[in-house]
C-alpha positions in Angstrom: 177.6 73.8 -26.2 180.2 71.6 -24.4 179.2 68.5 -26.3 178.9 70.4 -29.6 182.5 71.7 -29.2 183.8 68.2 -28.7 181.7 67.0 -31.7 183.3 69.5 -34.2 186.6 67.6 -34.7 184.5 64.5 -35.4 182.4 66.3 -38.0 185.6 67.5 -39.6 187.0 64.0 -39.7 183.8 62.6 -41.3 183.7 65.4 -43.9 187.4 65.6 -44.8 188.9 62.1 -44.1 186.1 59.6 -44.2 183.7 60.8 -46.9 186.2 61.3 -49.7 187.2 57.6 -49.4 186.2 55.3 -52.2 183.9 53.2 -50.0 180.2 52.2 -50.4 177.9 54.8 -49.0 176.4 52.4 -46.4 179.9 51.6 -45.0 180.8 55.3 -44.7 177.5 56.0 -43.0 178.1 53.2 -40.5 181.6 54.4 -39.7 180.3 58.0 -39.4 177.7 56.9 -36.8 180.4 55.1 -34.8 182.6 58.2 -34.9 179.8 60.4 -33.7 179.0 58.0 -30.8 182.7 58.0 -29.8 182.9 61.8 -30.0 180.0 62.2 -27.5 181.8 60.3 -24.8 181.2 63.1 -22.3 177.5 63.1 -23.1 177.2 59.4 -22.3 179.2 60.1 -19.1 176.7 62.7 -18.1 173.9 60.3 -18.7 175.6 57.6 -16.8 176.3 59.6 -13.6 174.8 63.1 -14.0 178.4 64.5 -14.5 180.9 64.6 -17.3 183.6 64.2 -14.7 182.6 60.7 -13.5 181.8 58.1 -16.2 180.2 55.1 -14.5 180.9 52.6 -17.2 182.9 49.4 -17.0 186.6 50.2 -17.0 187.2 48.5 -20.4 184.5 50.7 -22.0 186.1 53.9 -20.6 189.5 52.8 -22.0 187.8 52.1 -25.4 186.0 55.5 -25.4 189.3 57.3 -24.6 191.1 55.4 -27.3 188.5 56.3 -29.9 188.0 59.8 -28.7 191.8 60.4 -28.8 192.1 58.9 -32.3 189.4 61.3 -33.6 191.3 64.3 -32.2 194.7 63.1 -33.5 193.3 62.4 -37.0 191.6 65.9 -37.0 194.9 67.5 -36.1 196.9 65.6 -38.7 194.4 66.2 -41.5 194.1 69.9 -40.7 197.8 70.1 -41.3 197.5 68.3 -44.7 194.5 70.5 -45.6 196.7 73.6 -45.0 199.4 72.2 -47.2 196.9 71.3 -49.9 195.4 74.8 -49.8 198.8 76.5 -49.9 199.8 74.3 -52.9 197.0 75.9 -54.9 198.9 79.2 -54.8 201.9 77.6 -56.5 202.3 77.3 -60.3 201.0 74.1 -61.7 197.8 73.6 -59.6 197.0 72.1 -56.3 197.9 69.0 -54.5 195.1 66.4 -53.9 195.3 64.4 -50.7 195.4 60.7 -51.8 193.3 58.0 -50.1 196.5 56.2 -49.1 197.5 59.2 -47.0 194.0 59.2 -45.3 194.5 55.5 -44.4 198.0 56.1 -43.1 196.9 59.0 -40.9 194.0 57.0 -39.5 196.3 54.1 -38.7 198.9 56.4 -37.1 196.2 58.1 -35.0 194.8 54.7 -33.7 198.3 53.5 -32.7 199.3 56.8 -31.1 196.0 57.0 -29.2 196.5 53.5 -27.9 200.0 54.4 -26.6 198.5 57.6 -25.1 195.9 55.7 -23.1 198.4 53.2 -21.9 200.7 55.9 -20.7 197.8 57.6 -19.0 196.5 54.6 -17.0 199.8 53.0 -15.9 201.0 53.3 -12.3 203.6 56.1 -12.7 207.3 55.7 -12.2 209.3 57.5 -9.6 210.7 60.9 -10.3 213.3 62.4 -8.0 213.5 66.1 -7.5 215.9 68.1 -5.3 215.0 71.5 -4.0 217.4 73.8 -2.2 216.0 76.1 0.4 217.6 79.1 2.1 217.7 78.9 5.9 216.5 75.3 5.9 217.2 74.0 9.4 219.9 71.4 9.3 217.6 68.8 10.7 215.6 69.0 7.5 218.6 68.7 5.2 217.8 65.5 3.2 214.2 65.5 4.3 211.9 63.7 1.7 208.4 64.5 0.7 206.4 62.3 -1.6 203.9 64.3 -3.7 200.9 62.6 -5.2 198.3 64.7 -7.1 195.4 64.4 -9.5 194.7 60.7 -8.7 191.2 61.1 -10.1 190.1 57.8 -8.5 187.2 56.6 -10.6 186.0 53.6 -12.6 189.2 54.1 -14.7 191.6 54.7 -11.8 190.0 52.2 -9.4 190.8 50.4 -6.2 193.4 48.0 -7.8 195.3 50.9 -9.3 195.1 52.8 -6.0 196.5 49.8 -4.1 199.5 49.6 -6.4 200.1 53.4 -6.1 200.0 53.1 -2.3 202.3 50.1 -2.2 204.9 51.8 -4.3 204.6 55.0 -2.3 205.1 53.2 1.0 208.1 51.4 -0.3 209.9 54.8 -0.8 209.9 55.5 2.9 209.4 59.3 2.6 209.3 61.4 5.7 206.1 63.1 4.6 203.3 62.4 2.0 201.4 65.2 0.5 198.4 64.9 -1.9 197.7 68.1 -3.7 194.1 67.7 -4.8 191.8 66.1 -7.2 191.8 62.7 -5.5 188.4 61.6 -6.8 185.9 61.8 -9.6 182.5 60.7 -8.3 180.3 60.6 -5.3 181.3 59.1 -2.0 178.9 56.3 -2.4 180.4 55.5 -5.8 184.0 55.9 -4.9 184.2 54.6 -1.3 185.9 51.3 -2.3 188.3 53.0 -4.8 189.6 55.5 -2.1 189.9 52.8 0.6 193.5 51.9 -0.3 194.6 55.4 0.7 194.0 54.4 4.3 197.2 52.4 4.1 199.4 55.4 3.0 201.8 56.2 5.7 204.9 58.4 6.5 206.7 59.4 9.7 205.2 62.9 9.6 201.9 61.8 8.2 199.8 62.1 5.1 198.5 65.6 4.3 195.9 66.6 1.7 194.3 69.7 0.2 191.3 69.8 -2.1 191.5 70.3 -5.8 188.8 71.8 -8.1 187.2 68.3 -8.7 186.5 67.9 -5.0 184.0 70.7 -5.4 182.1 68.8 -8.1 181.1 66.0 -5.7 179.9 66.4 -2.1 182.8 68.5 -0.9 182.1 68.5 2.8 181.5 64.7 2.8 184.8 64.1 1.0 186.8 66.2 3.4 185.4 64.3 6.3 186.1 61.0 4.6 189.7 62.0 3.8 190.2 62.6 7.5 188.6 59.3 8.4 191.1 57.6 6.1 193.9 59.0 8.3 194.8 62.0 6.0 195.2 65.4 7.6 193.2 68.0 5.6 194.8 71.5 5.3 192.1 74.0 4.4 193.6 77.4 4.7 195.8 76.5 7.6 199.2 75.2 8.4 201.1 72.9 10.7 204.7 73.0 11.9 207.0 70.0 11.5 210.0 69.7 13.8 213.4 68.2 13.4 216.3 68.8 15.8 214.9 71.9 17.2 214.2 73.5 13.8 210.8 74.1 12.3 209.3 73.7 8.8 205.9 75.1 8.0 203.6 73.0 5.9 200.6 75.1 4.7 197.7 74.3 2.5 194.9 76.3 0.8 191.6 75.5 -0.7 191.3 75.6 -4.4 191.0 78.9 -6.3 187.5 77.7 -7.5 186.2 77.1 -4.0 184.2 80.3 -3.7 182.2 79.4 -6.8 180.8 76.4 -4.9 179.9 78.4 -1.7 182.8 76.9 0.2 185.6 78.7 2.2 187.5 80.6 -0.5 191.2 80.2 -1.2 192.9 82.2 1.6 196.7 82.2 1.7 196.8 84.8 4.4 194.7 82.6 6.7 196.9 79.6 5.9 200.1 81.4 6.9 198.7 83.3 9.9 200.7 82.6 13.0 203.5 80.6 11.4 206.8 80.9 13.2 208.9 83.8 11.9 211.9 82.7 9.9 210.7 79.1 9.4 210.8 78.0 5.7 207.3 77.5 4.3 206.2 74.7 2.0 202.8 75.5 0.5 200.3 73.0 -1.0 198.1 74.8 -3.6 196.4 72.6 -6.2 196.5 75.2 -9.0 199.9 76.8 -9.9 198.7 80.1 -11.4 198.8 82.1 -8.2 202.5 81.2 -7.5 203.6 84.8 -7.7 201.5 85.8 -4.8 202.9 82.9 -2.7 206.4 84.0 -3.5 205.7 87.5 -2.4 204.4 86.1 0.9 207.8 84.5 1.6 206.9 80.9 0.6 210.0 78.8 -0.1 208.5 75.9 -2.0 205.0 75.6 -3.6 203.8 72.2 -4.7 200.9 72.1 -7.2 199.3 69.8 -9.8 196.1 70.5 -11.8 197.7 70.8 -15.3 198.5 67.1 -15.8 201.7 68.3 -17.4 199.7 69.4 -20.5 199.1 65.7 -21.4 200.1 66.0 -25.0 203.0 67.7 -26.7 201.6 70.9 -28.2 198.5 70.9 -26.0 200.8 71.7 -23.1 201.4 75.2 -24.5 197.7 75.9 -24.3 197.5 74.5 -20.8 200.4 76.7 -19.8 198.6 79.8 -21.1 195.7 79.0 -18.8 198.0 78.7 -15.8 200.2 81.8 -16.0 202.8 79.9 -18.0 203.2 77.1 -15.4 202.5 73.6 -16.7 205.2 71.0 -15.7 208.3 70.7 -13.5 210.2 73.3 -11.5 210.1 77.0 -11.9 211.9 79.8 -10.1 209.3 82.4 -9.0 211.1 85.2 -7.3 212.9 83.5 -4.5 210.5 80.6 -4.4 210.6 77.2 -6.1 207.3 76.2 -7.7 207.0 72.5 -8.6 204.1 71.6 -10.9 203.5 67.8 -10.8 202.4 66.1 -14.0 199.9 64.1 -11.9 199.7 60.5 -10.6 196.5 59.9 -12.6 194.3 62.3 -14.6 190.7 63.0 -15.5 189.0 59.9 -17.0 187.3 62.2 -19.5 190.6 62.8 -21.3 192.9 59.9 -20.3 195.7 60.5 -22.9 199.4 61.2 -22.4 201.8 61.7 -25.3 205.0 63.3 -23.9 204.4 64.6 -20.4 204.6 61.4 -18.2 202.7 60.7 -15.0 204.9 60.6 -11.9 205.3 59.6 -8.3 207.4 62.6 -7.1 209.9 62.3 -4.3 211.2 65.7 -3.4 214.4 66.0 -1.3 215.0 69.2 0.6 218.6 70.5 0.8 220.1 73.5 2.5 220.9 76.1 -0.2 224.6 77.0 0.0 225.4 80.6 0.7 227.0 82.5 -2.2 
């Protein structure tokens, strides 16, 4: 069913865009076969690795698949709009509007260019984004404290060791007090990804590098990955917290497992356990991969929640659908009760849909400030 759903836009493009063109039948059939092959990218991924989440092809082929796959979806969306207009025109006096071949060529060319731009935006090493968050009762020792948030790296054959090394180098240059990685670090088994995650060993900050699992960790040898993250020098926060100290004041850094954890037979998402025993009155920064449970965190007194998972919606328009699946949270800062929720667009994204048109990837430096009293 999964592969059929992704094949439907391709069938629509073949029927409504390709087949009406004045081309020889053999040429149209050949192009249709190529489109069908591209539309089944996730099937070929499953055959290559046993999972749709970890295509084990050469990087250039993954880029090519995403470009073609993205172009099919963009052409389908554009032509659907033209078909709606053509259908509506039939209701007007004087007959209907026929979509000319020239318009089909133009939309195909536009889709190919836009898809190429979308892939390039997806696979680049992201630029820095600076965010300031004001927190009530923040100890003065933490005024100006900086956290670097990385999330959704999806290290894979697409986001490989070279990309990871550049992300680490840029991250270290920022000199943040703390580095947090809010899940979905990998796509693939430990044996397949060991070299790609190795650059993360060089990530450093004065107060360490802290990590939580995302939903993709549960697709691939969860326990082995958690052990390996620790071996790389990252502290894993699975439903627990630590207390950071500055000038006699404390800041609680808490982390939870993913909301999908219980489906994999792993310790379920447990905010109460993560906060148990935290110092009364100390502001709480919570790492939670998915943003949709932010209201509960706010009710528990969390001051700042850092999440990822949504990839910012990836494409303008699609972001509205992603928001609906995440309680309205998709990108950037939100006030949730007395808490600030920051939803990071992602450092990388899933190689099965490596397209960005609008919502950019980001290296996110968050500066904490004392909130002025009214």
